[in-house]
N, C-alpha and C positions, 0 to 999 in steps of 0.2 A: 458542551457536548459531553455526554456520559461515556465512560469506557465500556467497551464490549466485554461480555463475560470472558474471564480468563486473562484479562489484561492485555490482549493483543491489539485492541482498538487504539484510539487516540483521543486527543482533545482538540478543541477548536475555540477560537475567540472571534466573535463577530465584531466587525468594524462598522461604525455608524456612518456609512457612506452610501451613495446611490450610484450604481447598482450595489446591492448588498455584497459584502466580501467577508469571507471567513478564512482565517489562517488555520490550517490543520497540521497536526504533528502526531507521529506514532509514539507509542510507549517504548521503553527499551526492549520489551519482549517482541513488539511488532517490528522493531529495527532488526532484531536477531532473525525473525522469520524471513524478512526480506533478503538477508544475507544467504539464507538457505534456498530461497526460491529463485533468485537470479540465475544461478547455474542451470537450473531446470529450464527456465525460459530461454536461455541461450541455446541449450541443447535442442529444444523444440524448434527454434528458428533455424538452426543449422541443419536440421533434418526434416523440415516442413515438407519438402518435395517428396521425400520417401514416405512420410506419414500419410499424406494426402493420396499418394499413389500415382 
């Protein structure tokens, strides 16, 4: 798999099995992005009732 522009994407390795299986992994930049997004996702979950109204 090719990396997404900016290096945030990841890579994957196809396994020769049925059904097809691909192991995916993020780049270091993608891992860093996840560290920043998780607190935002937690905040959204904590405030979902107020957001939806």
